[in-house]
PyMOL Python script that loads the backbone (N, CA, C, O; Angstrom):
from pymol import cmd

cmd.read_pdbstr("""\
ATOM      1  N   MET A   1     147.618 128.194 111.221  1.00  0.00           N
ATOM      2  CA  MET A   1     146.493 127.573 110.179  1.00  0.00           C
ATOM      3  C   MET A   1     147.084 126.437 109.588  1.00  0.00           C
ATOM      4  O   MET A   1     148.234 126.515 109.154  1.00  0.00           O
ATOM      5  N   LYS A   2     146.350 125.249 109.509  1.00  0.00           N
ATOM      6  CA  LYS A   2     146.738 123.960 109.058  1.00  0.00           C
ATOM      7  C   LYS A   2     146.249 123.921 107.466  1.00  0.00           C
ATOM      8  O   LYS A   2     145.212 124.373 106.980  1.00  0.00           O
ATOM      9  N   THR A   3     147.253 123.286 106.882  1.00  0.00           N
ATOM     10  CA  THR A   3     146.854 123.196 105.359  1.00  0.00           C
ATOM     11  C   THR A   3     146.126 121.864 105.167  1.00  0.00           C
ATOM     12  O   THR A   3     146.084 121.001 106.043  1.00  0.00           O
ATOM     13  N   ASN A   4     145.513 121.747 103.871  1.00  0.00           N
ATOM     14  CA  ASN A   4     144.633 120.530 103.504  1.00  0.00           C
ATOM     15  C   ASN A   4     145.381 119.308 103.943  1.00  0.00           C
ATOM     16  O   ASN A   4     144.882 118.401 104.609  1.00  0.00           O
ATOM     17  N   ALA A   5     146.859 119.367 103.434  1.00  0.00           N
ATOM     18  CA  ALA A   5     147.468 117.983 103.584  1.00  0.00           C
ATOM     19  C   ALA A   5     147.678 117.675 105.100  1.00  0.00           C
ATOM     20  O   ALA A   5     147.620 116.501 105.464  1.00  0.00           O
ATOM     21  N   GLU A   6     147.915 118.648 105.984  1.00  0.00           N
ATOM     22  CA  GLU A   6     147.768 118.456 107.421  1.00  0.00           C
ATOM     23  C   GLU A   6     146.682 117.861 108.015  1.00  0.00           C
ATOM     24  O   GLU A   6     146.714 116.886 108.766  1.00  0.00           O
ATOM     25  N   GLU A   7     145.549 118.589 107.590  1.00  0.00           N
ATOM     26  CA  GLU A   7     144.136 117.893 108.038  1.00  0.00           C
ATOM     27  C   GLU A   7     143.899 116.590 107.503  1.00  0.00           C
ATOM     28  O   GLU A   7     143.150 115.844 108.134  1.00  0.00           O
ATOM     29  N   LYS A   8     144.432 116.189 106.411  1.00  0.00           N
ATOM     30  CA  LYS A   8     143.943 114.912 106.024  1.00  0.00           C
ATOM     31  C   LYS A   8     144.998 113.996 106.136  1.00  0.00           C
ATOM     32  O   LYS A   8     145.033 113.059 105.338  1.00  0.00           O
ATOM     33  N   ARG A   9     145.970 114.127 107.100  1.00  0.00           N
ATOM     34  CA  ARG A   9     147.015 113.147 107.276  1.00  0.00           C
ATOM     35  C   ARG A   9     146.358 111.975 108.041  1.00  0.00           C
ATOM     36  O   ARG A   9     145.594 112.206 108.978  1.00  0.00           O
ATOM     37  N   PRO A  10     146.630 110.815 107.676  1.00  0.00           N
ATOM     38  CA  PRO A  10     146.232 109.600 108.405  1.00  0.00           C
ATOM     39  C   PRO A  10     146.536 109.463 109.805  1.00  0.00           C
ATOM     40  O   PRO A  10     147.669 109.806 110.143  1.00  0.00           O
ATOM     41  N   VAL A  11     145.838 109.079 110.590  1.00  0.00           N
ATOM     42  CA  VAL A  11     146.356 108.823 112.094  1.00  0.00           C
ATOM     43  C   VAL A  11     146.627 107.294 112.378  1.00  0.00           C
ATOM     44  O   VAL A  11     145.784 106.418 112.186  1.00  0.00           O
ATOM     45  N   THR A  12     147.774 107.098 112.810  1.00  0.00           N
ATOM     46  CA  THR A  12     148.320 105.618 113.181  1.00  0.00           C
ATOM     47  C   THR A  12     147.480 104.987 114.212  1.00  0.00           C
ATOM     48  O   THR A  12     147.407 105.484 115.336  1.00  0.00           O
ATOM     49  N   LYS A  13     146.916 104.042 113.926  1.00  0.00           N
ATOM     50  CA  LYS A  13     146.205 103.248 114.882  1.00  0.00           C
ATOM     51  C   LYS A  13     146.984 102.814 116.052  1.00  0.00           C
ATOM     52  O   LYS A  13     148.021 102.181 115.852  1.00  0.00           O
ATOM     53  N   ARG A  14     146.560 103.112 117.388  1.00  0.00           N
ATOM     54  CA  ARG A  14     147.427 102.816 118.372  1.00  0.00           C
ATOM     55  C   ARG A  14     146.743 101.704 119.476  1.00  0.00           C
ATOM     56  O   ARG A  14     147.387 101.069 120.310  1.00  0.00           O
ATOM     57  N   ALA A  15     145.407 101.646 119.278  1.00  0.00           N
ATOM     58  CA  ALA A  15     144.545 100.442 120.126  1.00  0.00           C
ATOM     59  C   ALA A  15     143.722 100.108 119.278  1.00  0.00           C
ATOM     60  O   ALA A  15     143.414 100.753 118.275  1.00  0.00           O
ATOM     61  N   TYR A  16     143.153  98.699 119.744  1.00  0.00           N
ATOM     62  CA  TYR A  16     142.154  97.987 118.967  1.00  0.00           C
ATOM     63  C   TYR A  16     140.959  98.057 119.922  1.00  0.00           C
ATOM     64  O   TYR A  16     141.212  98.027 121.126  1.00  0.00           O
ATOM     65  N   SER A  17     139.616  98.152 119.497  1.00  0.00           N
ATOM     66  CA  SER A  17     138.602  97.827 120.340  1.00  0.00           C
ATOM     67  C   SER A  17     138.484  96.267 120.459  1.00  0.00           C
ATOM     68  O   SER A  17     139.090  95.613 119.610  1.00  0.00           O
ATOM     69  N   VAL A  18     137.792  95.621 121.393  1.00  0.00           N
ATOM     70  CA  VAL A  18     137.594  94.334 121.591  1.00  0.00           C
ATOM     71  C   VAL A  18     137.202  93.561 120.418  1.00  0.00           C
ATOM     72  O   VAL A  18     137.708  92.456 120.223  1.00  0.00           O
ATOM     73  N   ALA A  19     136.179  94.150 119.476  1.00  0.00           N
ATOM     74  CA  ALA A  19     135.575  93.640 118.350  1.00  0.00           C
ATOM     75  C   ALA A  19     136.736  93.418 117.284  1.00  0.00           C
ATOM     76  O   ALA A  19     136.919  92.329 116.740  1.00  0.00           O
ATOM     77  N   GLU A  20     137.595  94.688 117.007  1.00  0.00           N
ATOM     78  CA  GLU A  20     138.738  94.833 116.128  1.00  0.00           C
ATOM     79  C   GLU A  20     139.729  93.640 116.444  1.00  0.00           C
ATOM     80  O   GLU A  20     140.126  92.851 115.587  1.00  0.00           O
ATOM     81  N   PHE A  21     140.044  93.610 117.643  1.00  0.00           N
ATOM     82  CA  PHE A  21     140.924  92.720 118.219  1.00  0.00           C
ATOM     83  C   PHE A  21     140.587  91.142 117.594  1.00  0.00           C
ATOM     84  O   PHE A  21     141.335  90.402 116.954  1.00  0.00           O
ATOM     85  N   CYS A  22     139.369  90.957 117.974  1.00  0.00           N
ATOM     86  CA  CYS A  22     138.916  89.558 117.657  1.00  0.00           C
ATOM     87  C   CYS A  22     138.844  89.217 116.296  1.00  0.00           C
ATOM     88  O   CYS A  22     139.164  88.096 115.898  1.00  0.00           O
ATOM     89  N   GLU A  23     138.419  90.169 115.510  1.00  0.00           N
ATOM     90  CA  GLU A  23     138.312  90.135 114.121  1.00  0.00           C
ATOM     91  C   GLU A  23     139.603  89.768 113.429  1.00  0.00           C
ATOM     92  O   GLU A  23     139.755  88.893 112.577  1.00  0.00           O
ATOM     93  N   GLY A  24     140.553  90.625 113.964  1.00  0.00           N
ATOM     94  CA  GLY A  24     141.811  90.513 113.663  1.00  0.00           C
ATOM     95  C   GLY A  24     142.798  89.208 113.726  1.00  0.00           C
ATOM     96  O   GLY A  24     143.581  88.752 112.892  1.00  0.00           O
ATOM     97  N   TYR A  25     142.461  88.805 114.999  1.00  0.00           N
ATOM     98  CA  TYR A  25     143.060  87.356 115.543  1.00  0.00           C
ATOM     99  C   TYR A  25     142.367  86.051 115.287  1.00  0.00           C
ATOM    100  O   TYR A  25     142.834  84.942 115.547  1.00  0.00           O
ATOM    101  N   GLY A  26     140.879  86.376 114.600  1.00  0.00           N
ATOM    102  CA  GLY A  26     140.114  85.247 114.251  1.00  0.00           C
ATOM    103  C   GLY A  26     139.352  84.460 115.307  1.00  0.00           C
ATOM    104  O   GLY A  26     138.868  83.338 115.155  1.00  0.00           O
ATOM    105  N   ILE A  27     139.313  85.306 116.530  1.00  0.00           N
ATOM    106  CA  ILE A  27     138.613  84.651 117.734  1.00  0.00           C
ATOM    107  C   ILE A  27     137.615  85.263 117.997  1.00  0.00           C
ATOM    108  O   ILE A  27     137.407  86.371 117.503  1.00  0.00           O
ATOM    109  N   SER A  28     136.668  84.600 118.942  1.00  0.00           N
ATOM    110  CA  SER A  28     135.316  85.381 119.513  1.00  0.00           C
ATOM    111  C   SER A  28     135.505  86.240 120.503  1.00  0.00           C
ATOM    112  O   SER A  28     136.622  86.390 120.997  1.00  0.00           O
ATOM    113  N   LYS A  29     134.504  86.869 120.892  1.00  0.00           N
ATOM    114  CA  LYS A  29     134.635  87.655 122.163  1.00  0.00           C
ATOM    115  C   LYS A  29     134.654  86.807 123.322  1.00  0.00           C
ATOM    116  O   LYS A  29     135.312  87.097 124.321  1.00  0.00           O
ATOM    117  N   THR A  30     133.838  85.594 123.206  1.00  0.00           N
ATOM    118  CA  THR A  30     133.713  84.548 124.194  1.00  0.00           C
ATOM    119  C   THR A  30     135.046  84.160 124.567  1.00  0.00           C
ATOM    120  O   THR A  30     135.472  84.340 125.708  1.00  0.00           O
ATOM    121  N   MET A  31     135.848  83.533 123.472  1.00  0.00           N
ATOM    122  CA  MET A  31     137.174  83.154 123.568  1.00  0.00           C
ATOM    123  C   MET A  31     138.140  84.186 124.359  1.00  0.00           C
ATOM    124  O   MET A  31     138.845  83.879 125.320  1.00  0.00           O
ATOM    125  N   LEU A  32     138.044  85.365 123.818  1.00  0.00           N
ATOM    126  CA  LEU A  32     138.997  86.406 124.325  1.00  0.00           C
ATOM    127  C   LEU A  32     138.751  86.708 125.997  1.00  0.00           C
ATOM    128  O   LEU A  32     139.680  86.834 126.795  1.00  0.00           O
ATOM    129  N   TYR A  33     137.356  86.793 126.334  1.00  0.00           N
ATOM    130  CA  TYR A  33     137.075  87.020 127.707  1.00  0.00           C
ATOM    131  C   TYR A  33     137.383  85.687 128.363  1.00  0.00           C
ATOM    132  O   TYR A  33     137.640  85.753 129.565  1.00  0.00           O
ATOM    133  N   ALA A  34     137.403  84.590 127.842  1.00  0.00           N
ATOM    134  CA  ALA A  34     137.782  83.163 128.595  1.00  0.00           C
ATOM    135  C   ALA A  34     139.359  83.551 128.669  1.00  0.00           C
ATOM    136  O   ALA A  34     139.853  83.547 129.797  1.00  0.00           O
ATOM    137  N   LEU A  35     139.960  83.793 127.875  1.00  0.00           N
ATOM    138  CA  LEU A  35     141.644  83.900 128.137  1.00  0.00           C
ATOM    139  C   LEU A  35     141.868  84.965 128.956  1.00  0.00           C
ATOM    140  O   LEU A  35     142.894  84.854 129.628  1.00  0.00           O
ATOM    141  N   TRP A  36     141.151  86.098 129.138  1.00  0.00           N
ATOM    142  CA  TRP A  36     141.320  87.009 130.110  1.00  0.00           C
ATOM    143  C   TRP A  36     141.192  86.560 131.547  1.00  0.00           C
ATOM    144  O   TRP A  36     141.900  86.925 132.485  1.00  0.00           O
ATOM    145  N   SER A  37     140.070  85.620 131.579  1.00  0.00           N
ATOM    146  CA  SER A  37     139.649  85.016 133.144  1.00  0.00           C
ATOM    147  C   SER A  37     140.843  84.066 133.466  1.00  0.00           C
ATOM    148  O   SER A  37     141.180  83.886 134.636  1.00  0.00           O
ATOM    149  N   LYS A  38     141.536  83.407 132.340  1.00  0.00           N
ATOM    150  CA  LYS A  38     142.453  82.451 132.900  1.00  0.00           C
ATOM    151  C   LYS A  38     143.852  83.174 133.092  1.00  0.00           C
ATOM    152  O   LYS A  38     144.803  82.638 133.662  1.00  0.00           O
ATOM    153  N   GLY A  39     143.875  84.564 132.507  1.00  0.00           N
ATOM    154  CA  GLY A  39     145.071  85.281 132.547  1.00  0.00           C
ATOM    155  C   GLY A  39     146.084  85.092 131.565  1.00  0.00           C
ATOM    156  O   GLY A  39     147.289  85.289 131.721  1.00  0.00           O
ATOM    157  N   GLN A  40     145.384  84.616 130.336  1.00  0.00           N
ATOM    158  CA  GLN A  40     146.175  84.470 129.141  1.00  0.00           C
ATOM    159  C   GLN A  40     145.773  85.512 128.101  1.00  0.00           C
ATOM    160  O   GLN A  40     146.200  85.353 126.957  1.00  0.00           O
ATOM    161  N   GLY A  41     145.011  86.541 128.371  1.00  0.00           N
ATOM    162  CA  GLY A  41     144.629  87.294 127.238  1.00  0.00           C
ATOM    163  C   GLY A  41     145.653  88.372 127.167  1.00  0.00           C
ATOM    164  O   GLY A  41     146.557  88.397 128.003  1.00  0.00           O
ATOM    165  N   PRO A  42     145.564  89.333 126.150  1.00  0.00           N
ATOM    166  CA  PRO A  42     146.516  90.341 125.925  1.00  0.00           C
ATOM    167  C   PRO A  42     145.869  91.454 127.285  1.00  0.00           C
ATOM    168  O   PRO A  42     144.726  91.503 127.739  1.00  0.00           O
ATOM    169  N   ASN A  43     147.091  92.256 127.666  1.00  0.00           N
ATOM    170  CA  ASN A  43     146.886  93.327 128.366  1.00  0.00           C
ATOM    171  C   ASN A  43     145.904  94.435 127.992  1.00  0.00           C
ATOM    172  O   ASN A  43     146.009  95.027 126.918  1.00  0.00           O
ATOM    173  N   ARG A  44     145.236  94.629 128.614  1.00  0.00           N
ATOM    174  CA  ARG A  44     143.936  95.704 128.141  1.00  0.00           C
ATOM    175  C   ARG A  44     144.016  97.194 128.894  1.00  0.00           C
ATOM    176  O   ARG A  44     144.808  97.521 129.778  1.00  0.00           O
ATOM    177  N   MET A  45     143.176  97.836 128.408  1.00  0.00           N
ATOM    178  CA  MET A  45     143.071  99.370 129.022  1.00  0.00           C
ATOM    179  C   MET A  45     141.619  99.530 129.281  1.00  0.00           C
ATOM    180  O   MET A  45     140.885  99.647 128.300  1.00  0.00           O
ATOM    181  N   ASP A  46     141.105  99.550 130.482  1.00  0.00           N
ATOM    182  CA  ASP A  46     139.712  99.803 130.596  1.00  0.00           C
ATOM    183  C   ASP A  46     139.547 101.284 130.789  1.00  0.00           C
ATOM    184  O   ASP A  46     140.118 101.902 131.688  1.00  0.00           O
ATOM    185  N   LEU A  47     138.814 101.777 129.985  1.00  0.00           N
ATOM    186  CA  LEU A  47     138.659 103.339 130.033  1.00  0.00           C
ATOM    187  C   LEU A  47     137.041 103.430 130.197  1.00  0.00           C
ATOM    188  O   LEU A  47     136.336 103.318 129.194  1.00  0.00           O
ATOM    189  N   GLY A  48     136.547 103.608 131.306  1.00  0.00           N
ATOM    190  CA  GLY A  48     135.187 103.787 131.602  1.00  0.00           C
ATOM    191  C   GLY A  48     134.416 102.428 131.034  1.00  0.00           C
ATOM    192  O   GLY A  48     134.870 101.349 131.416  1.00  0.00           O
ATOM    193  N   GLU A  49     133.591 102.431 130.390  1.00  0.00           N
ATOM    194  CA  GLU A  49     133.114 101.582 129.691  1.00  0.00           C
ATOM    195  C   GLU A  49     133.683 100.679 128.545  1.00  0.00           C
ATOM    196  O   GLU A  49     133.315  99.554 128.207  1.00  0.00           O
ATOM    197  N   ARG A  50     134.640 101.438 128.056  1.00  0.00           N
ATOM    198  CA  ARG A  50     135.080 100.728 127.018  1.00  0.00           C
ATOM    199  C   ARG A  50     136.551 100.142 127.428  1.00  0.00           C
ATOM    200  O   ARG A  50     137.317 100.598 128.277  1.00  0.00           O
ATOM    201  N   THR A  51     136.717  99.072 126.638  1.00  0.00           N
ATOM    202  CA  THR A  51     137.902  98.153 126.783  1.00  0.00           C
ATOM    203  C   THR A  51     138.635  98.325 125.297  1.00  0.00           C
ATOM    204  O   THR A  51     138.114  98.093 124.206  1.00  0.00           O
ATOM    205  N   LEU A  52     139.996  98.800 125.558  1.00  0.00           N
ATOM    206  CA  LEU A  52     140.636  98.843 124.401  1.00  0.00           C
ATOM    207  C   LEU A  52     142.122  97.955 124.473  1.00  0.00           C
ATOM    208  O   LEU A  52     142.602  97.842 125.601  1.00  0.00           O
ATOM    209  N   ILE A  53     142.740  97.431 123.525  1.00  0.00           N
ATOM    210  CA  ILE A  53     144.123  96.615 123.438  1.00  0.00           C
ATOM    211  C   ILE A  53     144.812  97.390 122.670  1.00  0.00           C
ATOM    212  O   ILE A  53     144.472  97.688 121.525  1.00  0.00           O
ATOM    213  N   SER A  54     146.037  97.856 123.351  1.00  0.00           N
ATOM    214  CA  SER A  54     146.957  98.534 122.440  1.00  0.00           C
ATOM    215  C   SER A  54     147.731  97.678 121.496  1.00  0.00           C
ATOM    216  O   SER A  54     147.791  96.453 121.601  1.00  0.00           O
ATOM    217  N   VAL A  55     148.316  98.374 120.574  1.00  0.00           N
ATOM    218  CA  VAL A  55     148.964  97.676 119.359  1.00  0.00           C
ATOM    219  C   VAL A  55     150.040  96.767 119.996  1.00  0.00           C
ATOM    220  O   VAL A  55     150.135  95.594 119.634  1.00  0.00           O
ATOM    221  N   GLN A  56     150.870  97.304 120.965  1.00  0.00           N
ATOM    222  CA  GLN A  56     151.964  96.745 121.547  1.00  0.00           C
ATOM    223  C   GLN A  56     151.435  95.492 122.390  1.00  0.00           C
ATOM    224  O   GLN A  56     151.877  94.350 122.261  1.00  0.00           O
ATOM    225  N   ALA A  57     150.474  95.860 123.226  1.00  0.00           N
ATOM    226  CA  ALA A  57     149.704  94.556 123.872  1.00  0.00           C
ATOM    227  C   ALA A  57     149.415  93.433 122.983  1.00  0.00           C
ATOM    228  O   ALA A  57     149.567  92.303 123.448  1.00  0.00           O
ATOM    229  N   ALA A  58     149.014  93.572 121.749  1.00  0.00           N
ATOM    230  CA  ALA A  58     148.596  92.642 120.949  1.00  0.00           C
ATOM    231  C   ALA A  58     149.660  91.869 120.429  1.00  0.00           C
ATOM    232  O   ALA A  58     149.674  90.640 120.367  1.00  0.00           O
ATOM    233  N   GLU A  59     150.729  92.796 119.985  1.00  0.00           N
ATOM    234  CA  GLU A  59     151.934  92.081 119.556  1.00  0.00           C
ATOM    235  C   GLU A  59     152.530  91.251 120.654  1.00  0.00           C
ATOM    236  O   GLU A  59     152.769  90.080 120.359  1.00  0.00           O
ATOM    237  N   ALA A  60     152.805  91.643 121.836  1.00  0.00           N
ATOM    238  CA  ALA A  60     153.248  90.868 122.767  1.00  0.00           C
ATOM    239  C   ALA A  60     152.457  89.703 123.026  1.00  0.00           C
ATOM    240  O   ALA A  60     153.042  88.624 123.117  1.00  0.00           O
ATOM    241  N   TRP A  61     151.185  89.761 123.162  1.00  0.00           N
ATOM    242  CA  TRP A  61     150.450  88.538 123.492  1.00  0.00           C
ATOM    243  C   TRP A  61     150.637  87.586 122.182  1.00  0.00           C
ATOM    244  O   TRP A  61     150.846  86.385 122.360  1.00  0.00           O
ATOM    245  N   GLU A  62     150.565  88.094 120.943  1.00  0.00           N
ATOM    246  CA  GLU A  62     150.858  87.100 119.735  1.00  0.00           C
ATOM    247  C   GLU A  62     152.091  86.476 119.924  1.00  0.00           C
ATOM    248  O   GLU A  62     152.144  85.263 119.723  1.00  0.00           O
ATOM    249  N   ALA A  63     153.286  87.195 120.341  1.00  0.00           N
ATOM    250  CA  ALA A  63     154.686  86.653 120.378  1.00  0.00           C
ATOM    251  C   ALA A  63     154.666  85.563 121.550  1.00  0.00           C
ATOM    252  O   ALA A  63     155.392  84.572 121.480  1.00  0.00           O
ATOM    253  N   ARG A  64     153.903  85.761 122.508  1.00  0.00           N
ATOM    254  CA  ARG A  64     153.942  84.682 123.672  1.00  0.00           C
ATOM    255  C   ARG A  64     153.167  83.224 123.371  1.00  0.00           C
ATOM    256  O   ARG A  64     153.404  82.141 123.906  1.00  0.00           O
ATOM    257  N   PHE A  65     152.205  83.526 122.385  1.00  0.00           N
ATOM    258  CA  PHE A  65     151.584  82.475 121.974  1.00  0.00           C
ATOM    259  C   PHE A  65     151.888  81.621 120.489  1.00  0.00           C
ATOM    260  O   PHE A  65     151.342  80.667 119.934  1.00  0.00           O
ATOM    261  N   SER A  66     153.055  82.498 120.173  1.00  0.00           N
ATOM    262  CA  SER A  66     153.678  82.177 118.816  1.00  0.00           C
ATOM    263  C   SER A  66     154.788  81.247 118.963  1.00  0.00           C
ATOM    264  O   SER A  66     155.652  81.552 119.785  1.00  0.00           O
ATOM    265  N   ARG A  67     154.895  80.321 118.401  1.00  0.00           N
ATOM    266  CA  ARG A  67     156.270  79.420 118.618  1.00  0.00           C
ATOM    267  C   ARG A  67     156.668  79.033 117.109  1.00  0.00           C
ATOM    268  O   ARG A  67     155.832  79.016 116.205  1.00  0.00           O
ATOM    269  N   ALA A  68     157.985  78.732 116.932  1.00  0.00           N
ATOM    270  CA  ALA A  68     158.537  78.208 115.690  1.00  0.00           C
ATOM    271  C   ALA A  68     157.716  76.776 115.442  1.00  0.00           C
ATOM    272  O   ALA A  68     157.479  76.055 116.411  1.00  0.00           O
ATOM    273  N   PRO A  69     157.345  76.445 114.266  1.00  0.00           N
ATOM    274  CA  PRO A  69     156.884  75.063 114.069  1.00  0.00           C
ATOM    275  C   PRO A  69     157.976  74.214 114.194  1.00  0.00           C
ATOM    276  O   PRO A  69     159.099  74.403 113.727  1.00  0.00           O
ATOM    277  N   THR A  70     157.512  73.083 114.979  1.00  0.00           N
ATOM    278  CA  THR A  70     158.519  72.012 115.374  1.00  0.00           C
ATOM    279  C   THR A  70     158.689  70.840 114.255  1.00  0.00           C
ATOM    280  O   THR A  70     157.647  70.429 113.745  1.00  0.00           O
ATOM    281  N   VAL A  71     159.738  70.357 113.900  1.00  0.00           N
ATOM    282  CA  VAL A  71     160.041  69.725 112.853  1.00  0.00           C
ATOM    283  C   VAL A  71     160.100  68.357 113.528  1.00  0.00           C
ATOM    284  O   VAL A  71     160.959  68.097 114.371  1.00  0.00           O
ATOM    285  N   ARG A  72     159.178  67.500 113.143  1.00  0.00           N
ATOM    286  CA  ARG A  72     159.350  65.890 113.682  1.00  0.00           C
ATOM    287  C   ARG A  72     160.533  65.477 112.984  1.00  0.00           C
ATOM    288  O   ARG A  72     160.745  65.655 111.784  1.00  0.00           O
ATOM    289  N   PRO A  73     161.573  64.702 114.119  1.00  0.00           N
ATOM    290  CA  PRO A  73     162.500  63.829 113.133  1.00  0.00           C
ATOM    291  C   PRO A  73     161.866  62.745 112.401  1.00  0.00           C
ATOM    292  O   PRO A  73     160.889  62.164 112.875  1.00  0.00           O
ATOM    293  N   THR A  74     162.463  62.380 111.051  1.00  0.00           N
ATOM    294  CA  THR A  74     162.081  61.331 110.277  1.00  0.00           C
ATOM    295  C   THR A  74     162.544  60.100 111.036  1.00  0.00           C
ATOM    296  O   THR A  74     163.683  60.127 111.501  1.00  0.00           O
ATOM    297  N   ARG A  75     161.902  59.188 111.186  1.00  0.00           N
ATOM    298  CA  ARG A  75     162.474  57.869 111.579  1.00  0.00           C
ATOM    299  C   ARG A  75     162.544  57.019 110.288  1.00  0.00           C
ATOM    300  O   ARG A  75     161.747  57.046 109.350  1.00  0.00           O
ATOM    301  N   HIS A  76     163.669  56.249 110.426  1.00  0.00           N
ATOM    302  CA  HIS A  76     163.776  55.306 109.304  1.00  0.00           C
ATOM    303  C   HIS A  76     163.122  53.935 109.542  1.00  0.00           C
ATOM    304  O   HIS A  76     163.517  53.193 110.441  1.00  0.00           O
ATOM    305  N   THR A  77     162.208  53.648 108.794  1.00  0.00           N
ATOM    306  CA  THR A  77     161.535  52.287 109.366  1.00  0.00           C
ATOM    307  C   THR A  77     161.967  51.480 108.275  1.00  0.00           C
ATOM    308  O   THR A  77     161.762  51.706 107.083  1.00  0.00           O
ATOM    309  N   PRO A  78     162.671  50.383 108.851  1.00  0.00           N
ATOM    310  CA  PRO A  78     163.208  49.200 107.924  1.00  0.00           C
ATOM    311  C   PRO A  78     162.002  48.501 107.276  1.00  0.00           C
ATOM    312  O   PRO A  78     160.946  48.238 107.851  1.00  0.00           O
ATOM    313  N   THR A  79     162.320  48.233 105.959  1.00  0.00           N
ATOM    314  CA  THR A  79     161.323  47.660 105.185  1.00  0.00           C
ATOM    315  C   THR A  79     161.131  46.153 105.487  1.00  0.00           C
ATOM    316  O   THR A  79     162.144  45.460 105.577  1.00  0.00           O
ATOM    317  N   ARG A  80     160.031  45.650 105.633  1.00  0.00           N
ATOM    318  CA  ARG A  80     159.750  44.280 106.186  1.00  0.00           C
ATOM    319  C   ARG A  80     159.629  43.582 104.892  1.00  0.00           C
ATOM    320  O   ARG A  80     159.447  44.225 103.858  1.00  0.00           O
ATOM    321  N   PRO A  81     159.720  42.312 104.900  1.00  0.00           N
ATOM    322  CA  PRO A  81     159.386  41.375 103.649  1.00  0.00           C
ATOM    323  C   PRO A  81     157.901  41.135 103.774  1.00  0.00           C
ATOM    324  O   PRO A  81     157.273  41.108 104.832  1.00  0.00           O
ATOM    325  N   ALA A  82     157.440  40.972 102.601  1.00  0.00           N
ATOM    326  CA  ALA A  82     155.879  40.725 102.458  1.00  0.00           C
ATOM    327  C   ALA A  82     155.680  39.437 103.131  1.00  0.00           C
ATOM    328  O   ALA A  82     156.532  38.549 103.147  1.00  0.00           O
ATOM    329  N   PRO A  83     154.507  39.362 103.695  1.00  0.00           N
ATOM    330  CA  PRO A  83     154.032  38.099 104.441  1.00  0.00           C
ATOM    331  C   PRO A  83     154.007  36.832 103.362  1.00  0.00           C
ATOM    332  O   PRO A  83     153.719  37.048 102.185  1.00  0.00           O
ATOM    333  N   SER A  84     154.250  35.813 103.726  1.00  0.00           N
ATOM    334  CA  SER A  84     154.180  34.538 102.846  1.00  0.00           C
ATOM    335  C   SER A  84     152.781  34.415 102.331  1.00  0.00           C
ATOM    336  O   SER A  84     151.769  34.770 102.933  1.00  0.00           O
ATOM    337  N   ALA A  85     152.842  33.883 101.176  1.00  0.00           N
ATOM    338  CA  ALA A  85     151.378  33.602 100.716  1.00  0.00           C
ATOM    339  C   ALA A  85     151.147  32.400 101.110  1.00  0.00           C
ATOM    340  O   ALA A  85     149.975  32.038 101.006  1.00  0.00           O
ATOM    341  N   VAL A  86     151.946  31.605 101.561  1.00  0.00           N
ATOM    342  CA  VAL A  86     151.572  30.015 101.971  1.00  0.00           C
ATOM    343  C   VAL A  86     151.114  30.173 103.358  1.00  0.00           C
ATOM    344  O   VAL A  86     151.921  30.679 104.139  1.00  0.00           O
ATOM    345  N   ALA A  87     149.968  29.829 103.797  1.00  0.00           N
ATOM    346  CA  ALA A  87     149.839  29.452 105.068  1.00  0.00           C
ATOM    347  C   ALA A  87     150.482  28.538 106.016  1.00  0.00           C
ATOM    348  O   ALA A  87     150.494  27.328 105.787  1.00  0.00           O
ATOM    349  N   LYS A  88     151.092  29.108 107.209  1.00  0.00           N
ATOM    350  CA  LYS A  88     151.710  27.971 107.912  1.00  0.00           C
ATOM    351  C   LYS A  88     150.680  27.093 108.744  1.00  0.00           C
ATOM    352  O   LYS A  88     149.686  27.585 109.279  1.00  0.00           O
ATOM    353  N   PRO A  89     151.018  25.722 108.802  1.00  0.00           N
ATOM    354  CA  PRO A  89     150.231  24.709 109.514  1.00  0.00           C
ATOM    355  C   PRO A  89     150.303  24.999 110.867  1.00  0.00           C
ATOM    356  O   PRO A  89     151.355  25.421 111.348  1.00  0.00           O
ATOM    357  N   LEU A  90     149.083  24.783 111.693  1.00  0.00           N
ATOM    358  CA  LEU A  90     148.968  25.122 113.065  1.00  0.00           C
ATOM    359  C   LEU A  90     149.681  23.975 113.997  1.00  0.00           C
ATOM    360  O   LEU A  90     149.687  24.090 115.222  1.00  0.00           O
TER     361      LEU A  90
END
""", "prot")
cmd.dss("prot")
cmd.show_as("cartoon", "prot")
cmd.util.cbc("prot")
cmd.orient("prot")
């Protein structure tokens, strides 16, 4: 027999619906299906009429498309003298 504590134990989320994934990553369903058509979307599980994306697949997809920010090298631009106020004759 289960105790009240065991019955109310939260279940760890193992997969996202398409809507949950899109909301979590801030993309539209149209964008997700376009990514899948190009082979760039996360791995998915098609279960009958339901499509799920596992937490691991979402994290792997995120890692594939995440990259460290690139730091652009600063270039020292020599200062130029101000243009002369006197016009040069042609």
